[in-house]
CHARMM internal coordinates of N, CA and C (Angstrom, degrees):
IC EDIT
DIST 1 N 1 CA 1.4365
DIST 1 CA 1 C 1.5321
ANGL 1 N 1 CA 1 C 108.47
DIST 1 C 2 N 1.2918
ANGL 1 CA 1 C 2 N 116.37
DIHE 1 N 1 CA 1 C 2 N 122.72
DIST 2 N 2 CA 1.4690
ANGL 1 C 2 N 2 CA 122.31
DIHE 1 CA 1 C 2 N 2 CA -178.78
DIST 2 CA 2 C 1.5349
ANGL 2 N 2 CA 2 C 109.97
DIHE 1 C 2 N 2 CA 2 C -82.76
DIST 2 C 3 N 1.3155
ANGL 2 CA 2 C 3 N 114.01
DIHE 2 N 2 CA 2 C 3 N 145.58
DIST 3 N 3 CA 1.4732
ANGL 2 C 3 N 3 CA 118.73
DIHE 2 CA 2 C 3 N 3 CA -179.71
DIST 3 CA 3 C 1.5323
ANGL 3 N 3 CA 3 C 109.30
DIHE 2 C 3 N 3 CA 3 C -113.16
DIST 3 C 4 N 1.2682
ANGL 3 CA 3 C 4 N 116.03
DIHE 3 N 3 CA 3 C 4 N 141.72
DIST 4 N 4 CA 1.4815
ANGL 3 C 4 N 4 CA 121.12
DIHE 3 CA 3 C 4 N 4 CA 177.80
DIST 4 CA 4 C 1.5463
ANGL 4 N 4 CA 4 C 109.62
DIHE 3 C 4 N 4 CA 4 C -98.73
DIST 4 C 5 N 1.2908
ANGL 4 CA 4 C 5 N 117.93
DIHE 4 N 4 CA 4 C 5 N 14.29
DIST 5 N 5 CA 1.4419
ANGL 4 C 5 N 5 CA 120.87
DIHE 4 CA 4 C 5 N 5 CA 178.99
DIST 5 CA 5 C 1.5285
ANGL 5 N 5 CA 5 C 111.47
DIHE 4 C 5 N 5 CA 5 C -65.73
DIST 5 C 6 N 1.2902
ANGL 5 CA 5 C 6 N 114.49
DIHE 5 N 5 CA 5 C 6 N 152.27
DIST 6 N 6 CA 1.4859
ANGL 5 C 6 N 6 CA 118.79
DIHE 5 CA 5 C 6 N 6 CA 179.66
DIST 6 CA 6 C 1.5130
ANGL 6 N 6 CA 6 C 110.45
DIHE 5 C 6 N 6 CA 6 C -68.46
DIST 6 C 7 N 1.3048
ANGL 6 CA 6 C 7 N 115.62
DIHE 6 N 6 CA 6 C 7 N 140.70
DIST 7 N 7 CA 1.4661
ANGL 6 C 7 N 7 CA 122.21
DIHE 6 CA 6 C 7 N 7 CA 178.06
DIST 7 CA 7 C 1.5185
ANGL 7 N 7 CA 7 C 106.39
DIHE 6 C 7 N 7 CA 7 C -89.79
DIST 7 C 8 N 1.3344
ANGL 7 CA 7 C 8 N 116.37
DIHE 7 N 7 CA 7 C 8 N 134.94
DIST 8 N 8 CA 1.5023
ANGL 7 C 8 N 8 CA 118.50
DIHE 7 CA 7 C 8 N 8 CA 176.56
DIST 8 CA 8 C 1.5226
ANGL 8 N 8 CA 8 C 109.42
DIHE 7 C 8 N 8 CA 8 C -54.96
DIST 8 C 9 N 1.3256
ANGL 8 CA 8 C 9 N 115.88
DIHE 8 N 8 CA 8 C 9 N 142.42
DIST 9 N 9 CA 1.4745
ANGL 8 C 9 N 9 CA 120.22
DIHE 8 CA 8 C 9 N 9 CA -175.13
DIST 9 CA 9 C 1.5279
ANGL 9 N 9 CA 9 C 111.70
DIHE 8 C 9 N 9 CA 9 C -63.32
DIST 9 C 10 N 1.3408
ANGL 9 CA 9 C 10 N 118.59
DIHE 9 N 9 CA 9 C 10 N -31.87
DIST 10 N 10 CA 1.4644
ANGL 9 C 10 N 10 CA 118.44
DIHE 9 CA 9 C 10 N 10 CA 176.62
DIST 10 CA 10 C 1.4801
ANGL 10 N 10 CA 10 C 112.29
DIHE 9 C 10 N 10 CA 10 C -65.14
DIST 10 C 11 N 1.3260
ANGL 10 CA 10 C 11 N 117.44
DIHE 10 N 10 CA 10 C 11 N -34.99
DIST 11 N 11 CA 1.4467
ANGL 10 C 11 N 11 CA 122.21
DIHE 10 CA 10 C 11 N 11 CA 177.21
DIST 11 CA 11 C 1.5233
ANGL 11 N 11 CA 11 C 110.60
DIHE 10 C 11 N 11 CA 11 C -70.35
DIST 11 C 12 N 1.3167
ANGL 11 CA 11 C 12 N 117.24
DIHE 11 N 11 CA 11 C 12 N -40.92
DIST 12 N 12 CA 1.4636
ANGL 11 C 12 N 12 CA 122.88
DIHE 11 CA 11 C 12 N 12 CA 179.49
DIST 12 CA 12 C 1.5429
ANGL 12 N 12 CA 12 C 109.89
DIHE 11 C 12 N 12 CA 12 C -65.79
DIST 12 C 13 N 1.3282
ANGL 12 CA 12 C 13 N 117.14
DIHE 12 N 12 CA 12 C 13 N -26.83
DIST 13 N 13 CA 1.4599
ANGL 12 C 13 N 13 CA 121.86
DIHE 12 CA 12 C 13 N 13 CA -179.80
DIST 13 CA 13 C 1.5498
ANGL 13 N 13 CA 13 C 110.37
DIHE 12 C 13 N 13 CA 13 C -84.30
DIST 13 C 14 N 1.3191
ANGL 13 CA 13 C 14 N 117.21
DIHE 13 N 13 CA 13 C 14 N -2.71
DIST 14 N 14 CA 1.4528
ANGL 13 C 14 N 14 CA 122.25
DIHE 13 CA 13 C 14 N 14 CA 178.32
DIST 14 CA 14 C 1.5310
ANGL 14 N 14 CA 14 C 113.32
DIHE 13 C 14 N 14 CA 14 C 82.66
DIST 14 C 15 N 1.3183
ANGL 14 CA 14 C 15 N 116.71
DIHE 14 N 14 CA 14 C 15 N 22.83
DIST 15 N 15 CA 1.4608
ANGL 14 C 15 N 15 CA 120.63
DIHE 14 CA 14 C 15 N 15 CA 179.39
DIST 15 CA 15 C 1.5570
ANGL 15 N 15 CA 15 C 110.23
DIHE 14 C 15 N 15 CA 15 C -104.40
DIST 15 C 16 N 1.3094
ANGL 15 CA 15 C 16 N 115.13
DIHE 15 N 15 CA 15 C 16 N 159.31
DIST 16 N 16 CA 1.4649
ANGL 15 C 16 N 16 CA 119.68
DIHE 15 CA 15 C 16 N 16 CA 168.40
DIST 16 CA 16 C 1.5219
ANGL 16 N 16 CA 16 C 107.00
DIHE 15 C 16 N 16 CA 16 C -88.61
DIST 16 C 17 N 1.2985
ANGL 16 CA 16 C 17 N 114.95
DIHE 16 N 16 CA 16 C 17 N 163.39
DIST 17 N 17 CA 1.4855
ANGL 16 C 17 N 17 CA 119.59
DIHE 16 CA 16 C 17 N 17 CA 177.93
DIST 17 CA 17 C 1.5334
ANGL 17 N 17 CA 17 C 110.84
DIHE 16 C 17 N 17 CA 17 C -62.14
DIST 17 C 18 N 1.3350
ANGL 17 CA 17 C 18 N 116.85
DIHE 17 N 17 CA 17 C 18 N -36.53
DIST 18 N 18 CA 1.4814
ANGL 17 C 18 N 18 CA 119.44
DIHE 17 CA 17 C 18 N 18 CA 179.85
DIST 18 CA 18 C 1.5125
ANGL 18 N 18 CA 18 C 110.71
DIHE 17 C 18 N 18 CA 18 C -64.32
DIST 18 C 19 N 1.3143
ANGL 18 CA 18 C 19 N 117.49
DIHE 18 N 18 CA 18 C 19 N -41.93
DIST 19 N 19 CA 1.4612
ANGL 18 C 19 N 19 CA 121.39
DIHE 18 CA 18 C 19 N 19 CA 178.68
DIST 19 CA 19 C 1.5588
ANGL 19 N 19 CA 19 C 109.64
DIHE 18 C 19 N 19 CA 19 C -62.67
DIST 19 C 20 N 1.3192
ANGL 19 CA 19 C 20 N 114.70
DIHE 19 N 19 CA 19 C 20 N -46.09
DIST 20 N 20 CA 1.4479
ANGL 19 C 20 N 20 CA 119.49
DIHE 19 CA 19 C 20 N 20 CA 179.59
DIST 20 CA 20 C 1.5640
ANGL 20 N 20 CA 20 C 110.91
DIHE 19 C 20 N 20 CA 20 C -62.01
DIST 20 C 21 N 1.3177
ANGL 20 CA 20 C 21 N 114.80
DIHE 20 N 20 CA 20 C 21 N -42.08
DIST 21 N 21 CA 1.4663
ANGL 20 C 21 N 21 CA 119.77
DIHE 20 CA 20 C 21 N 21 CA 179.17
DIST 21 CA 21 C 1.5259
ANGL 21 N 21 CA 21 C 112.63
DIHE 20 C 21 N 21 CA 21 C -63.24
DIST 21 C 22 N 1.3577
ANGL 21 CA 21 C 22 N 116.48
DIHE 21 N 21 CA 21 C 22 N -41.06
DIST 22 N 22 CA 1.4480
ANGL 21 C 22 N 22 CA 122.51
DIHE 21 CA 21 C 22 N 22 CA 177.57
DIST 22 CA 22 C 1.5032
ANGL 22 N 22 CA 22 C 112.43
DIHE 21 C 22 N 22 CA 22 C -64.28
DIST 22 C 23 N 1.3009
ANGL 22 CA 22 C 23 N 117.60
DIHE 22 N 22 CA 22 C 23 N -39.58
DIST 23 N 23 CA 1.4827
ANGL 22 C 23 N 23 CA 121.58
DIHE 22 CA 22 C 23 N 23 CA 177.76
DIST 23 CA 23 C 1.5123
ANGL 23 N 23 CA 23 C 110.46
DIHE 22 C 23 N 23 CA 23 C -65.16
DIST 23 C 24 N 1.3409
ANGL 23 CA 23 C 24 N 116.77
DIHE 23 N 23 CA 23 C 24 N -45.10
DIST 24 N 24 CA 1.4644
ANGL 23 C 24 N 24 CA 121.21
DIHE 23 CA 23 C 24 N 24 CA 178.07
DIST 24 CA 24 C 1.5118
ANGL 24 N 24 CA 24 C 112.08
DIHE 23 C 24 N 24 CA 24 C -61.14
DIST 24 C 25 N 1.3175
ANGL 24 CA 24 C 25 N 115.17
DIHE 24 N 24 CA 24 C 25 N -45.51
DIST 25 N 25 CA 1.4949
ANGL 24 C 25 N 25 CA 119.69
DIHE 24 CA 24 C 25 N 25 CA -179.68
DIST 25 CA 25 C 1.5291
ANGL 25 N 25 CA 25 C 110.95
DIHE 24 C 25 N 25 CA 25 C -61.88
DIST 25 C 26 N 1.3298
ANGL 25 CA 25 C 26 N 116.66
DIHE 25 N 25 CA 25 C 26 N -40.27
DIST 26 N 26 CA 1.4559
ANGL 25 C 26 N 26 CA 121.56
DIHE 25 CA 25 C 26 N 26 CA 178.55
DIST 26 CA 26 C 1.5251
ANGL 26 N 26 CA 26 C 111.14
DIHE 25 C 26 N 26 CA 26 C -64.35
DIST 26 C 27 N 1.3322
ANGL 26 CA 26 C 27 N 117.48
DIHE 26 N 26 CA 26 C 27 N -40.20
DIST 27 N 27 CA 1.4537
ANGL 26 C 27 N 27 CA 120.62
DIHE 26 CA 26 C 27 N 27 CA 178.14
DIST 27 CA 27 C 1.5435
ANGL 27 N 27 CA 27 C 110.81
DIHE 26 C 27 N 27 CA 27 C -65.44
DIST 27 C 28 N 1.3056
ANGL 27 CA 27 C 28 N 116.80
DIHE 27 N 27 CA 27 C 28 N -41.03
DIST 28 N 28 CA 1.4741
ANGL 27 C 28 N 28 CA 119.83
DIHE 27 CA 27 C 28 N 28 CA -179.52
DIST 28 CA 28 C 1.5287
ANGL 28 N 28 CA 28 C 109.23
DIHE 27 C 28 N 28 CA 28 C -66.32
DIST 28 C 29 N 1.3387
ANGL 28 CA 28 C 29 N 118.70
DIHE 28 N 28 CA 28 C 29 N -44.46
DIST 29 N 29 CA 1.4870
ANGL 28 C 29 N 29 CA 121.77
DIHE 28 CA 28 C 29 N 29 CA 178.73
DIST 29 CA 29 C 1.5223
ANGL 29 N 29 CA 29 C 110.38
DIHE 28 C 29 N 29 CA 29 C -58.04
DIST 29 C 30 N 1.3426
ANGL 29 CA 29 C 30 N 116.95
DIHE 29 N 29 CA 29 C 30 N -41.86
DIST 30 N 30 CA 1.4437
ANGL 29 C 30 N 30 CA 120.55
DIHE 29 CA 29 C 30 N 30 CA -176.92
DIST 30 CA 30 C 1.5282
ANGL 30 N 30 CA 30 C 112.93
DIHE 29 C 30 N 30 CA 30 C -72.43
DIST 30 C 31 N 1.3200
ANGL 30 CA 30 C 31 N 117.81
DIHE 30 N 30 CA 30 C 31 N -18.12
DIST 31 N 31 CA 1.4753
ANGL 30 C 31 N 31 CA 121.58
DIHE 30 CA 30 C 31 N 31 CA 178.53
DIST 31 CA 31 C 1.5269
ANGL 31 N 31 CA 31 C 112.47
DIHE 30 C 31 N 31 CA 31 C -87.02
DIST 31 C 32 N 1.3111
ANGL 31 CA 31 C 32 N 117.72
DIHE 31 N 31 CA 31 C 32 N -11.92
DIST 32 N 32 CA 1.4867
ANGL 31 C 32 N 32 CA 121.15
DIHE 31 CA 31 C 32 N 32 CA -179.20
DIST 32 CA 32 C 1.5197
ANGL 32 N 32 CA 32 C 110.37
DIHE 31 C 32 N 32 CA 32 C -71.17
DIST 32 C 33 N 1.3406
ANGL 32 CA 32 C 33 N 112.79
DIHE 32 N 32 CA 32 C 33 N 151.56
DIST 33 N 33 CA 1.4437
ANGL 32 C 33 N 33 CA 119.83
DIHE 32 CA 32 C 33 N 33 CA 175.82
DIST 33 CA 33 C 1.5546
ANGL 33 N 33 CA 33 C 108.17
DIHE 32 C 33 N 33 CA 33 C -94.76
DIST 33 C 34 N 1.3089
ANGL 33 CA 33 C 34 N 114.87
DIHE 33 N 33 CA 33 C 34 N 157.67
DIST 34 N 34 CA 1.4981
ANGL 33 C 34 N 34 CA 119.68
DIHE 33 CA 33 C 34 N 34 CA 176.51
DIST 34 CA 34 C 1.5247
ANGL 34 N 34 CA 34 C 109.72
DIHE 33 C 34 N 34 CA 34 C -66.36
DIST 34 C 35 N 1.2826
ANGL 34 CA 34 C 35 N 120.92
DIHE 34 N 34 CA 34 C 35 N 146.55
DIST 35 N 35 CA 1.4672
ANGL 34 C 35 N 35 CA 131.80
DIHE 34 CA 34 C 35 N 35 CA 3.14
DIST 35 CA 35 C 1.5222
ANGL 35 N 35 CA 35 C 113.51
DIHE 34 C 35 N 35 CA 35 C -86.17
DIST 35 C 36 N 1.3475
ANGL 35 CA 35 C 36 N 116.91
DIHE 35 N 35 CA 35 C 36 N -1.61
DIST 36 N 36 CA 1.4501
ANGL 35 C 36 N 36 CA 120.35
DIHE 35 CA 35 C 36 N 36 CA -176.33
DIST 36 CA 36 C 1.5330
ANGL 36 N 36 CA 36 C 113.04
DIHE 35 C 36 N 36 CA 36 C -65.67
DIST 36 C 37 N 1.3818
ANGL 36 CA 36 C 37 N 114.88
DIHE 36 N 36 CA 36 C 37 N -35.57
DIST 37 N 37 CA 1.4609
ANGL 36 C 37 N 37 CA 119.64
DIHE 36 CA 36 C 37 N 37 CA -179.52
DIST 37 CA 37 C 1.5096
ANGL 37 N 37 CA 37 C 111.73
DIHE 36 C 37 N 37 CA 37 C -62.95
DIST 37 C 38 N 1.3135
ANGL 37 CA 37 C 38 N 118.90
DIHE 37 N 37 CA 37 C 38 N -46.73
DIST 38 N 38 CA 1.4732
ANGL 37 C 38 N 38 CA 120.81
DIHE 37 CA 37 C 38 N 38 CA -178.46
DIST 38 CA 38 C 1.5098
ANGL 38 N 38 CA 38 C 111.15
DIHE 37 C 38 N 38 CA 38 C -67.13
DIST 38 C 39 N 1.3631
ANGL 38 CA 38 C 39 N 117.26
DIHE 38 N 38 CA 38 C 39 N -35.43
DIST 39 N 39 CA 1.4586
ANGL 38 C 39 N 39 CA 120.43
DIHE 38 CA 38 C 39 N 39 CA 176.68
DIST 39 CA 39 C 1.5407
ANGL 39 N 39 CA 39 C 111.60
DIHE 38 C 39 N 39 CA 39 C -64.29
DIST 39 C 40 N 1.3187
ANGL 39 CA 39 C 40 N 116.06
DIHE 39 N 39 CA 39 C 40 N -42.21
DIST 40 N 40 CA 1.4437
ANGL 39 C 40 N 40 CA 120.53
DIHE 39 CA 39 C 40 N 40 CA 179.62
DIST 40 CA 40 C 1.5313
ANGL 40 N 40 CA 40 C 110.27
DIHE 39 C 40 N 40 CA 40 C -66.95
DIST 40 C 41 N 1.3284
ANGL 40 CA 40 C 41 N 118.48
DIHE 40 N 40 CA 40 C 41 N -40.82
DIST 41 N 41 CA 1.4463
ANGL 40 C 41 N 41 CA 120.52
DIHE 40 CA 40 C 41 N 41 CA 178.69
DIST 41 CA 41 C 1.4987
ANGL 41 N 41 CA 41 C 112.04
DIHE 40 C 41 N 41 CA 41 C -65.12
DIST 41 C 42 N 1.3289
ANGL 41 CA 41 C 42 N 118.01
DIHE 41 N 41 CA 41 C 42 N -32.36
DIST 42 N 42 CA 1.4788
ANGL 41 C 42 N 42 CA 120.14
DIHE 41 CA 41 C 42 N 42 CA 178.77
DIST 42 CA 42 C 1.5077
ANGL 42 N 42 CA 42 C 110.07
DIHE 41 C 42 N 42 CA 42 C -70.94
DIST 42 C 43 N 1.3338
ANGL 42 CA 42 C 43 N 117.59
DIHE 42 N 42 CA 42 C 43 N -31.91
DIST 43 N 43 CA 1.4936
ANGL 42 C 43 N 43 CA 119.39
DIHE 42 CA 42 C 43 N 43 CA -178.47
DIST 43 CA 43 C 1.5181
ANGL 43 N 43 CA 43 C 112.95
DIHE 42 C 43 N 43 CA 43 C -72.40
DIST 43 C 44 N 1.3138
ANGL 43 CA 43 C 44 N 118.27
DIHE 43 N 43 CA 43 C 44 N -17.20
DIST 44 N 44 CA 1.4444
ANGL 43 C 44 N 44 CA 121.35
DIHE 43 CA 43 C 44 N 44 CA -176.60
DIST 44 CA 44 C 1.5200
ANGL 44 N 44 CA 44 C 113.12
DIHE 43 C 44 N 44 CA 44 C -82.34
DIST 44 C 45 N 1.3176
ANGL 44 CA 44 C 45 N 116.77
DIHE 44 N 44 CA 44 C 45 N -9.88
DIST 45 N 45 CA 1.4795
ANGL 44 C 45 N 45 CA 122.60
DIHE 44 CA 44 C 45 N 45 CA -178.47
DIST 45 CA 45 C 1.5315
ANGL 45 N 45 CA 45 C 109.43
DIHE 44 C 45 N 45 CA 45 C -78.62
DIST 45 C 46 N 1.3199
ANGL 45 CA 45 C 46 N 115.79
DIHE 45 N 45 CA 45 C 46 N 146.15
DIST 46 N 46 CA 1.4529
ANGL 45 C 46 N 46 CA 120.57
DIHE 45 CA 45 C 46 N 46 CA -177.96
DIST 46 CA 46 C 1.5399
ANGL 46 N 46 CA 46 C 106.39
DIHE 45 C 46 N 46 CA 46 C -127.10
DIST 46 C 47 N 1.2956
ANGL 46 CA 46 C 47 N 116.26
DIHE 46 N 46 CA 46 C 47 N 132.37
DIST 47 N 47 CA 1.4548
ANGL 46 C 47 N 47 CA 122.59
DIHE 46 CA 46 C 47 N 47 CA 175.70
DIST 47 CA 47 C 1.5283
ANGL 47 N 47 CA 47 C 108.55
DIHE 46 C 47 N 47 CA 47 C -109.68
DIST 47 C 48 N 1.2918
ANGL 47 CA 47 C 48 N 116.82
DIHE 47 N 47 CA 47 C 48 N 139.02
DIST 48 N 48 CA 1.4595
ANGL 47 C 48 N 48 CA 120.87
DIHE 47 CA 47 C 48 N 48 CA -178.51
DIST 48 CA 48 C 1.5075
ANGL 48 N 48 CA 48 C 112.40
DIHE 47 C 48 N 48 CA 48 C -149.53
DIST 48 C 49 N 1.2945
ANGL 48 CA 48 C 49 N 115.45
DIHE 48 N 48 CA 48 C 49 N 166.16
DIST 49 N 49 CA 1.4477
ANGL 48 C 49 N 49 CA 121.03
DIHE 48 CA 48 C 49 N 49 CA -179.09
DIST 49 CA 49 C 1.5351
ANGL 49 N 49 CA 49 C 106.40
DIHE 48 C 49 N 49 CA 49 C -127.92
DIST 49 C 50 N 1.3300
ANGL 49 CA 49 C 50 N 116.93
DIHE 49 N 49 CA 49 C 50 N 137.22
DIST 50 N 50 CA 1.4799
ANGL 49 C 50 N 50 CA 121.35
DIHE 49 CA 49 C 50 N 50 CA -179.24
DIST 50 CA 50 C 1.5274
ANGL 50 N 50 CA 50 C 107.45
DIHE 49 C 50 N 50 CA 50 C -120.75
DIST 50 C 51 N 1.3215
ANGL 50 CA 50 C 51 N 116.25
DIHE 50 N 50 CA 50 C 51 N 131.61
DIST 51 N 51 CA 1.4529
ANGL 50 C 51 N 51 CA 120.34
DIHE 50 CA 50 C 51 N 51 CA 178.36
DIST 51 CA 51 C 1.5388
ANGL 51 N 51 CA 51 C 107.42
DIHE 50 C 51 N 51 CA 51 C -131.66
DIST 51 C 52 N 1.3168
ANGL 51 CA 51 C 52 N 116.20
DIHE 51 N 51 CA 51 C 52 N 132.98
DIST 52 N 52 CA 1.4468
ANGL 51 C 52 N 52 CA 121.89
DIHE 51 CA 51 C 52 N 52 CA 175.25
DIST 52 CA 52 C 1.5182
ANGL 52 N 52 CA 52 C 108.14
DIHE 51 C 52 N 52 CA 52 C -82.68
DIST 52 C 53 N 1.3443
ANGL 52 CA 52 C 53 N 115.68
DIHE 52 N 52 CA 52 C 53 N 146.54
DIST 53 N 53 CA 1.4318
ANGL 52 C 53 N 53 CA 120.57
DIHE 52 CA 52 C 53 N 53 CA -179.62
DIST 53 CA 53 C 1.5273
ANGL 53 N 53 CA 53 C 108.58
DIHE 52 C 53 N 53 CA 53 C -109.55
DIST 53 C 54 N 1.3385
ANGL 53 CA 53 C 54 N 117.23
DIHE 53 N 53 CA 53 C 54 N 137.87
DIST 54 N 54 CA 1.4535
ANGL 53 C 54 N 54 CA 124.26
DIHE 53 CA 53 C 54 N 54 CA 175.36
DIST 54 CA 54 C 1.5108
ANGL 54 N 54 CA 54 C 109.58
DIHE 53 C 54 N 54 CA 54 C -142.12
DIST 54 C 55 N 1.3305
ANGL 54 CA 54 C 55 N 116.74
DIHE 54 N 54 CA 54 C 55 N 128.09
DIST 55 N 55 CA 1.4821
ANGL 54 C 55 N 55 CA 122.14
DIHE 54 CA 54 C 55 N 55 CA -178.63
DIST 55 CA 55 C 1.5060
ANGL 55 N 55 CA 55 C 112.56
DIHE 54 C 55 N 55 CA 55 C 57.30
DIST 55 C 56 N 1.3310
ANGL 55 CA 55 C 56 N 116.31
DIHE 55 N 55 CA 55 C 56 N 36.37
DIST 56 N 56 CA 1.4655
ANGL 55 C 56 N 56 CA 120.71
DIHE 55 CA 55 C 56 N 56 CA 176.35
DIST 56 CA 56 C 1.5050
ANGL 56 N 56 CA 56 C 114.86
DIHE 55 C 56 N 56 CA 56 C 76.98
DIST 56 C 57 N 1.3514
ANGL 56 CA 56 C 57 N 118.55
DIHE 56 N 56 CA 56 C 57 N 10.06
DIST 57 N 57 CA 1.4541
ANGL 56 C 57 N 57 CA 121.02
DIHE 56 CA 56 C 57 N 57 CA -179.56
DIST 57 CA 57 C 1.5365
ANGL 57 N 57 CA 57 C 108.66
DIHE 56 C 57 N 57 CA 57 C -130.50
DIST 57 C 58 N 1.3422
ANGL 57 CA 57 C 58 N 115.15
DIHE 57 N 57 CA 57 C 58 N 143.08
DIST 58 N 58 CA 1.4900
ANGL 57 C 58 N 58 CA 117.78
DIHE 57 CA 57 C 58 N 58 CA -179.30
DIST 58 CA 58 C 1.4950
ANGL 58 N 58 CA 58 C 110.21
DIHE 57 C 58 N 58 CA 58 C -75.93
DIST 58 C 59 N 1.3076
ANGL 58 CA 58 C 59 N 116.34
DIHE 58 N 58 CA 58 C 59 N 141.25
DIST 59 N 59 CA 1.4533
ANGL 58 C 59 N 59 CA 123.00
DIHE 58 CA 58 C 59 N 59 CA 176.61
DIST 59 CA 59 C 1.5508
ANGL 59 N 59 CA 59 C 108.39
DIHE 58 C 59 N 59 CA 59 C -86.88
DIST 59 C 60 N 1.3016
ANGL 59 CA 59 C 60 N 119.15
DIHE 59 N 59 CA 59 C 60 N -178.97
DIST 60 N 60 CA 1.4398
ANGL 59 C 60 N 60 CA 121.93
DIHE 59 CA 59 C 60 N 60 CA 179.99
DIST 60 CA 60 C 1.5510
ANGL 60 N 60 CA 60 C 109.99
DIHE 59 C 60 N 60 CA 60 C -59.31
DIST 60 C 61 N 1.3408
ANGL 60 CA 60 C 61 N 115.48
DIHE 60 N 60 CA 60 C 61 N 126.01
DIST 61 N 61 CA 1.4610
ANGL 60 C 61 N 61 CA 118.57
DIHE 60 CA 60 C 61 N 61 CA -179.16
DIST 61 CA 61 C 1.5269
ANGL 61 N 61 CA 61 C 111.64
DIHE 60 C 61 N 61 CA 61 C -74.49
DIST 61 C 62 N 1.3354
ANGL 61 CA 61 C 62 N 114.03
DIHE 61 N 61 CA 61 C 62 N 152.76
DIST 62 N 62 CA 1.4698
ANGL 61 C 62 N 62 CA 118.28
DIHE 61 CA 61 C 62 N 62 CA 173.16
DIST 62 CA 62 C 1.5326
ANGL 62 N 62 CA 62 C 106.67
DIHE 61 C 62 N 62 CA 62 C -116.91
DIST 62 C 63 N 1.3378
ANGL 62 CA 62 C 63 N 116.16
DIHE 62 N 62 CA 62 C 63 N 139.54
DIST 63 N 63 CA 1.4486
ANGL 62 C 63 N 63 CA 119.71
DIHE 62 CA 62 C 63 N 63 CA -178.87
DIST 63 CA 63 C 1.4947
ANGL 63 N 63 CA 63 C 109.11
DIHE 62 C 63 N 63 CA 63 C -78.77
DIST 63 C 64 N 1.3140
ANGL 63 CA 63 C 64 N 115.07
DIHE 63 N 63 CA 63 C 64 N 142.85
DIST 64 N 64 CA 1.4613
ANGL 63 C 64 N 64 CA 121.04
DIHE 63 CA 63 C 64 N 64 CA 178.68
DIST 64 CA 64 C 1.5049
ANGL 64 N 64 CA 64 C 110.10
DIHE 63 C 64 N 64 CA 64 C -126.60
DIST 64 C 65 N 1.2969
ANGL 64 CA 64 C 65 N 115.63
DIHE 64 N 64 CA 64 C 65 N 165.22
DIST 65 N 65 CA 1.4451
ANGL 64 C 65 N 65 CA 122.07
DIHE 64 CA 64 C 65 N 65 CA -179.95
DIST 65 CA 65 C 1.5262
ANGL 65 N 65 CA 65 C 105.69
DIHE 64 C 65 N 65 CA 65 C -143.91
DIST 65 C 66 N 1.2872
ANGL 65 CA 65 C 66 N 115.55
DIHE 65 N 65 CA 65 C 66 N 130.02
DIST 66 N 66 CA 1.4822
ANGL 65 C 66 N 66 CA 121.02
DIHE 65 CA 65 C 66 N 66 CA -177.09
DIST 66 CA 66 C 1.5006
ANGL 66 N 66 CA 66 C 109.93
DIHE 65 C 66 N 66 CA 66 C -136.84
DIST 66 C 67 N 1.3227
ANGL 66 CA 66 C 67 N 117.36
DIHE 66 N 66 CA 66 C 67 N 126.40
DIST 67 N 67 CA 1.4530
ANGL 66 C 67 N 67 CA 122.24
DIHE 66 CA 66 C 67 N 67 CA 172.33
DIST 67 CA 67 C 1.5174
ANGL 67 N 67 CA 67 C 105.11
DIHE 66 C 67 N 67 CA 67 C -97.83
DIST 67 C 68 N 1.3120
ANGL 67 CA 67 C 68 N 117.18
DIHE 67 N 67 CA 67 C 68 N 133.85
DIST 68 N 68 CA 1.4349
ANGL 67 C 68 N 68 CA 120.35
DIHE 67 CA 67 C 68 N 68 CA -174.74
DIST 68 CA 68 C 1.5306
ANGL 68 N 68 CA 68 C 112.20
DIHE 67 C 68 N 68 CA 68 C -72.44
DIST 68 C 69 N 1.2930
ANGL 68 CA 68 C 69 N 115.95
DIHE 68 N 68 CA 68 C 69 N -23.62
DIST 69 N 69 CA 1.4726
ANGL 68 C 69 N 69 CA 117.82
DIHE 68 CA 68 C 69 N 69 CA -178.26
DIST 69 CA 69 C 1.5071
ANGL 69 N 69 CA 69 C 108.64
DIHE 68 C 69 N 69 CA 69 C -113.59
DIST 69 C 70 N 1.3510
ANGL 69 CA 69 C 70 N 116.17
DIHE 69 N 69 CA 69 C 70 N 143.75
DIST 70 N 70 CA 1.4654
ANGL 69 C 70 N 70 CA 119.41
DIHE 69 CA 69 C 70 N 70 CA -178.95
DIST 70 CA 70 C 1.5019
ANGL 70 N 70 CA 70 C 112.62
DIHE 69 C 70 N 70 CA 70 C -65.68
END
COOR INIT
IC SEED 1 N 1 CA 1 C
IC BUILD
């Protein structure tokens, strides 16, 4: 059964909701004034650790750093 309901504009633009949400969040963070802007930019950073596994045991982990936005 086909629906004539309106398609969300982010879907019509070929984006996923996550992509649309990330773009909106980035725009909001860039519109903030200091000191709120730098605090928001610091919260978007993600720290993680990666360890390779061999013979069912983790090897020495390496620290990683990932910023969610380019």
